[in-house]
C-alpha positions in Angstrom: 137.4 110.2 93.7 139.2 108.0 91.2 137.3 106.7 88.2 137.5 103.5 86.1 136.0 104.3 82.7 134.7 101.0 81.2 133.9 100.6 77.5 131.1 98.2 77.1 128.4 97.8 79.8 127.5 94.3 78.8 126.6 91.4 81.1 130.1 90.2 81.8 131.4 93.5 83.0 128.4 94.0 85.3 128.7 90.5 86.7 132.5 90.6 87.2 134.6 93.8 87.4 131.7 95.8 88.8 131.1 93.2 91.5 134.7 93.4 92.7 134.4 97.1 93.1 131.1 96.7 94.8 132.8 94.5 97.4 135.3 97.2 98.1 132.5 99.7 98.6 130.7 97.4 101.0 133.9 97.3 103.0 133.9 101.1 103.2 136.5 101.7 100.6 134.9 104.3 98.3 138.1 105.7 96.7 137.2 104.3 93.2 134.0 104.3 91.2 133.0 103.1 87.8 131.7 105.1 84.8 130.9 103.5 81.5 129.1 103.4 78.2 128.9 101.6 74.9 131.0 102.1 71.8 128.2 100.6 69.7 124.5 101.5 69.3 123.2 98.4 70.9 121.7 97.4 74.3 119.7 100.7 74.2 117.0 99.4 76.6 119.5 98.2 79.1 121.6 101.4 79.0 118.4 103.5 79.4 117.4 101.3 82.4 120.8 101.8 83.9 120.7 105.6 83.4 117.2 105.7 85.0 118.5 103.8 88.1 121.8 105.8 88.4 123.8 102.8 87.3 122.3 100.4 89.9 121.0 96.9 89.0 120.4 93.5 90.6 122.7 90.5 90.1 121.4 87.0 90.6 124.0 84.3 91.2 123.3 80.6 91.1 125.6 77.8 92.5 126.0 74.4 91.0 123.8 73.2 93.9 121.0 75.5 92.7 121.3 78.1 95.5 120.1 81.5 94.4 121.5 84.8 95.8 120.6 88.4 95.0 122.8 91.5 95.2 122.2 95.1 94.4 125.2 96.5 92.5 125.8 100.3 92.8 129.5 100.6 91.9 128.7 102.0 88.4 127.9 105.6 89.3 127.8 107.2 85.9 126.2 105.7 82.7 127.2 107.4 79.5 124.7 107.2 76.7 125.9 106.2 73.2 126.3 109.0 70.6 127.9 108.5 67.2 130.8 110.8 68.1 131.4 109.1 71.5 131.4 112.6 73.0 130.5 111.5 76.5 133.2 108.8 76.6 135.8 111.2 75.2 134.9 113.7 77.9 135.2 111.1 80.7 138.5 109.8 79.3 139.9 113.3 79.3 139.0 113.8 82.9 142.1 113.7 85.2 140.0 111.7 87.7 139.9 108.8 85.3 142.9 106.6 86.1 142.0 103.3 84.4 140.2 102.7 81.1 138.9 99.1 80.9 137.1 97.2 78.2 135.4 94.0 77.3 135.2 93.3 73.5 135.6 89.5 73.0 138.6 87.9 71.2 137.4 88.6 67.6 137.0 92.3 68.3 140.7 92.8 68.3 141.1 91.9 64.6 144.5 90.3 65.1 145.9 87.6 62.7 148.0 84.6 63.6 151.1 86.9 63.7 149.4 89.5 65.9 149.1 91.9 63.1 146.0 94.1 62.5 144.0 92.7 59.6 143.1 96.0 58.0 142.7 94.4 54.5 139.8 92.2 55.7 137.9 94.5 58.1 136.2 97.5 56.7 135.1 98.8 60.1 138.8 99.2 61.1 139.4 101.3 57.9 136.2 103.3 58.5 137.4 104.2 62.0 140.7 105.4 60.5 138.8 107.6 58.0 136.6 109.0 60.7 139.5 109.8 63.0 141.4 111.5 60.1 138.5 113.7 59.2 136.7 114.1 62.5 133.9 111.5 63.3 130.8 112.6 61.4 127.7 113.4 63.5 125.5 110.9 61.7 127.9 108.0 62.2 125.6 105.2 63.3 127.6 102.0 63.1 129.7 100.6 65.9 133.2 101.8 66.7 136.0 99.3 66.9 137.9 99.1 70.2 141.0 100.6 68.5 139.1 103.6 67.0 137.3 104.3 70.4 140.5 104.0 72.4 142.4 106.2 69.9 139.8 108.9 70.1 139.6 108.7 73.9 143.4 108.8 74.3 143.8 111.6 71.8 141.3 113.7 73.9 143.2 112.8 77.1 146.5 113.8 75.7 145.2 117.1 74.4 143.6 117.8 77.8 146.9 117.1 79.6 145.0 114.7 81.9 148.0 112.6 82.8 148.8 108.8 82.6 146.1 106.1 82.5 146.1 102.3 82.6 144.5 100.4 79.8 142.9 97.3 81.4 141.8 94.5 79.1 139.1 92.2 80.6 138.8 89.7 77.8 139.8 86.1 77.0 142.4 87.1 74.5 145.7 85.3 75.3 148.3 87.8 76.6 145.4 90.3 76.5 147.2 93.4 77.7 150.2 93.0 75.5 148.3 92.0 72.4 145.6 94.7 72.7 148.3 97.3 73.3 150.2 96.1 70.2 147.0 96.3 68.1 146.4 99.8 69.4 149.9 101.0 68.6 149.6 99.5 65.1 146.3 101.3 64.6 147.8 104.6 65.7 150.7 104.0 63.3 148.2 103.5 60.5 146.6 106.8 61.5 150.0 108.5 61.2 149.7 110.2 64.6 153.3 109.8 65.8 152.8 112.3 68.6 149.9 110.2 70.0 152.0 107.0 69.7 154.8 108.5 71.8 152.3 109.7 74.4 150.7 106.2 74.6 154.0 104.6 75.0 155.0 106.8 77.9 151.7 107.6 79.6 149.9 104.2 79.6 150.4 100.6 80.8 148.5 97.5 79.7 148.4 94.8 82.3 147.6 91.3 81.3 144.7 89.7 83.2 142.6 86.5 83.4 138.9 86.9 84.0 136.4 84.1 84.8 132.6 84.0 85.5 130.0 82.3 83.3 127.5 85.0 82.5 124.7 84.1 80.1 122.7 86.7 78.2 119.8 87.9 80.5 116.4 86.6 79.8 112.9 87.8 80.9 112.9 84.9 83.4 115.8 86.6 85.2 113.9 89.8 85.7 110.9 87.8 86.9 113.0 85.9 89.5 114.6 89.1 90.7 111.2 90.8 91.1 109.9 87.8 93.0 112.9 87.6 95.3 113.5 91.3 95.9 110.4 93.2 95.0 112.5 95.3 92.5 111.3 95.3 88.9 114.7 95.7 87.3 115.0 95.8 83.4 118.8 95.7 83.8 118.9 92.6 86.0 121.3 89.8 85.0 122.5 86.5 86.3 125.7 84.6 86.6 127.2 81.6 88.2 128.4 81.8 91.8 132.1 81.1 90.8 134.2 84.2 90.1 137.9 84.8 89.6 140.2 87.6 88.5 143.9 87.4 88.2 145.7 90.7 87.3 149.2 91.6 86.5 150.2 94.4 88.9 151.3 96.9 86.3 149.2 100.1 86.8 150.6 103.5 86.0 148.2 105.7 87.9 147.0 103.7 90.9 144.4 101.0 91.3 141.8 99.7 93.7 142.9 97.3 96.4 141.2 94.3 94.6 143.4 91.9 96.6 141.3 92.8 99.6 138.2 91.3 98.0 139.4 88.2 96.3 141.3 89.6 93.3 144.7 88.0 92.7 147.5 90.5 92.0 150.4 88.7 90.4 153.7 89.4 88.6 152.7 87.1 85.7 149.2 85.8 84.7 150.5 83.3 82.1 150.0 80.1 84.0 146.4 81.1 85.1 145.7 82.4 81.6 146.8 79.2 79.8 144.8 77.1 82.3 141.6 79.1 81.8 141.9 79.3 78.0 142.7 75.7 77.5 140.8 74.0 80.3 137.7 76.2 80.3 137.3 78.3 77.1 138.2 75.5 74.6 136.1 72.7 76.2 133.3 75.2 76.6 133.3 75.7 72.8 133.7 72.0 72.3 130.5 71.3 74.3 128.6 74.1 72.4 129.5 72.8 69.0 128.8 69.2 69.9 125.6 70.0 71.6 124.3 72.1 68.7 125.1 69.2 66.3 122.8 66.8 68.1 120.0 69.2 68.9 120.7 70.5 72.4 120.0 74.2 73.3 122.0 74.6 76.5 125.6 74.0 77.7 124.5 71.9 80.7 122.7 69.5 78.3 125.8 68.8 76.4 127.9 68.6 79.5 125.6 66.0 81.0 125.6 63.9 77.8 128.2 61.2 78.6 129.7 61.2 75.1 130.2 65.0 74.9 131.4 65.1 78.4 134.0 62.5 77.5 135.2 64.5 74.5 135.9 67.5 76.7 137.4 65.4 79.5 139.8 63.5 77.2 140.9 66.7 75.4 142.0 68.2 78.8 143.3 65.0 80.4 145.2 63.5 77.5 146.5 66.5 75.6 146.3 69.7 77.7 147.4 68.8 81.2 150.6 67.2 80.0 151.8 70.3 78.1 150.8 72.7 80.9 152.6 70.7 83.6 154.1 71.6 85.9 151.7 74.4 86.9 151.0 76.4 90.1 147.4 75.2 89.7 146.1 71.7 90.4 145.0 71.2 86.8 143.0 68.0 87.4 141.0 69.7 90.1 140.6 72.8 87.9 139.3 70.5 85.1 136.7 68.9 87.4 135.5 72.2 88.8 135.1 73.6 85.3 133.0 70.6 84.1 130.9 70.9 87.3 130.3 74.5 86.5 129.3 73.7 83.0 126.7 71.2 84.3 124.9 73.8 86.4 121.3 73.4 85.0 120.1 76.6 86.6 122.5 78.8 84.6 120.8 77.8 81.3 123.8 79.1 79.3 123.1 78.7 75.6 125.1 77.0 72.9 124.5 80.0 70.7 126.4 82.3 73.1 129.3 79.9 73.6 129.6 78.6 70.0 130.3 82.0 68.5 133.7 83.2 67.1 135.1 79.8 66.1 137.5 81.4 63.6 139.1 83.2 66.5 138.9 80.3 69.0 140.6 77.7 66.8 143.9 79.8 66.5 143.6 81.3 69.9 142.4 78.5 72.2 143.1 75.3 70.4 146.0 75.4 67.8 148.7 76.1 70.5 148.0 72.6 72.0 148.5 71.0 68.6 151.8 72.8 68.2 153.1 71.8 71.7 152.0 68.2 71.4 153.6 67.8 68.0 156.8 69.4 69.1 156.9 66.7 71.8 156.1 64.0 69.2 152.9 63.2 71.1 149.5 62.2 70.0 146.9 64.9 69.0 144.0 62.5 68.8 142.0 64.1 71.7 142.6 67.7 70.8 141.7 67.0 67.2 138.1 66.3 68.2 137.6 70.1 68.8 138.4 71.4 65.3 136.6 68.3 63.9 133.4 69.3 65.9 133.8 72.9 64.7 134.2 71.8 61.0 131.0 69.6 61.3 129.2 72.6 62.9 130.5 74.9 60.1 129.2 72.4 57.5 125.7 72.5 59.1 125.9 76.3 59.1 126.9 76.2 55.4 123.7 74.2 54.7 121.5 76.6 56.7 120.9 74.0 59.4 121.9 75.9 62.5 118.7 76.8 64.4 120.1 80.1 65.6 122.2 83.0 64.1 125.9 82.1 64.2 128.1 85.2 65.0 131.8 85.2 64.1 133.6 88.5 63.6 136.7 86.9 62.3 135.0 84.7 59.8 135.0 85.6 56.1 131.7 83.9 55.0 133.0 83.4 51.5 136.1 81.5 52.8 133.9 79.4 55.2 131.5 78.4 52.4 134.4 77.6 50.1 135.9 75.2 52.8 132.6 73.4 53.0 132.2 73.2 49.2 135.6 71.8 48.7 136.1 68.3 47.4 137.9 67.5 50.6 136.6 69.8 53.3 139.0 68.5 56.0 142.0 69.2 53.8 140.6 72.7 53.0 139.9 73.4 56.6 143.3 72.3 57.8 145.0 74.4 55.0 143.4 77.7 56.1 146.3 79.9 57.2 144.4 82.3 59.5 143.1 79.3 61.4 146.4 77.3 61.7 149.3 79.5 61.0 152.5 77.5 60.4 150.5 74.2 60.9 148.3 74.9 57.9 148.5 71.9 55.6 150.6 69.8 57.9 149.9 66.1 57.1 149.8 65.2 60.8 147.1 67.8 61.4 145.1 66.7 58.4 145.3 63.0 59.4 144.2 63.7 63.0 141.3 65.9 62.1 140.2 63.4 59.4 140.1 60.6 61.9 138.3 62.8 64.5 135.8 63.9 61.9 134.9 60.3 61.3 134.3 59.9 65.1 132.1 63.1 65.0 130.0 61.7 62.2 129.4 58.4 64.1 128.5 60.5 67.2 126.0 62.6 65.3 124.3 59.7 63.8 124.1 57.8 67.1 122.9 60.8 69.1 121.0 63.3 66.9 117.8 64.4 68.7 
């Protein structure tokens, strides 16, 4: 039996990667199973429920037409409880049966700056992991591990056990996710000073790029209630997602892989075109709608998508500024745009602005700034794409005043910097001058002028629409 060890048993993994493996199991292909656990001491109730059920849970999916379906997922066959020293994950990672280590962290969890360098100076948790790995992780360590600290500990255990090569599979929205997470990991190991481990990682691991897609809101008590009503199973670990699902994976595995292509996975030589389409036509407008919706009092993504003004912001950004720079493409980008907006309008999903609005300080440089650079390089207008950072700046100013009705989470944000931007005499100029957000565009007069004009449009929109 071959094992995929997954770090992070959150909703997305259980609604996406686990579902593809479940599909193989249902076809009779049982050669691979999942094991997994958390690298942070959260989701304790869900993890306990999964342990009690042997890893099984119920997934509800809902189509844009409101069709509900229910599936029992049993592909996760070992749930590893969290301990501060990650002992269970280290043991699983050092098992020769483990051939793939996968992870879902979110973009900000990779701590990479605009030049793809680890930002050790800013993030104390990165430095704390280094200290723990140098000295041996203390037994009373209660805070979360970073992905680099956890992977380093697991791979060190695997090397020491002589367990053989393993693929490191990123399942996040980070652009060039395999390459960049691998670079961050090797930088981290270099900081640790473990040259022997670095050589081993270089020769015994691969890191394929991938594009993952399925909208998966945080589970609510209503999901558990619907699952019970439909199936008779009272499932504390139940979750829901949209019916749409996609996974495009670079076929670069060092120790074998499941035959995902038999159940809808797309194995390709390069994911770049798919990745760019997803990041710019889905992730960026998703955030646009969340920021805009929050500003005028909406709670859910579908509310903003169904608002004609917000819908037009997202539509114009994709149509005017993104599709031209991504063409030609192997995808029909106009159809992709329309499918995405249809998915966002699914009222049954009830995806919250809070979930989608998070991590703006990672999304501006990762999802949005590249379109500015490419449009400007072609001497083309940036009026439509400028609406996205203008919406985020307006959102940030409301956060600065304590006016966001929910807790805003942003791992890449330095709150002192964000408050200083909002307190500046000219917040637009200060925002556009921020180097981590904009890289070599920081302070560019064309950027400042476009965001200033867009900000004026945002203000008019807020005053006309505020609920």
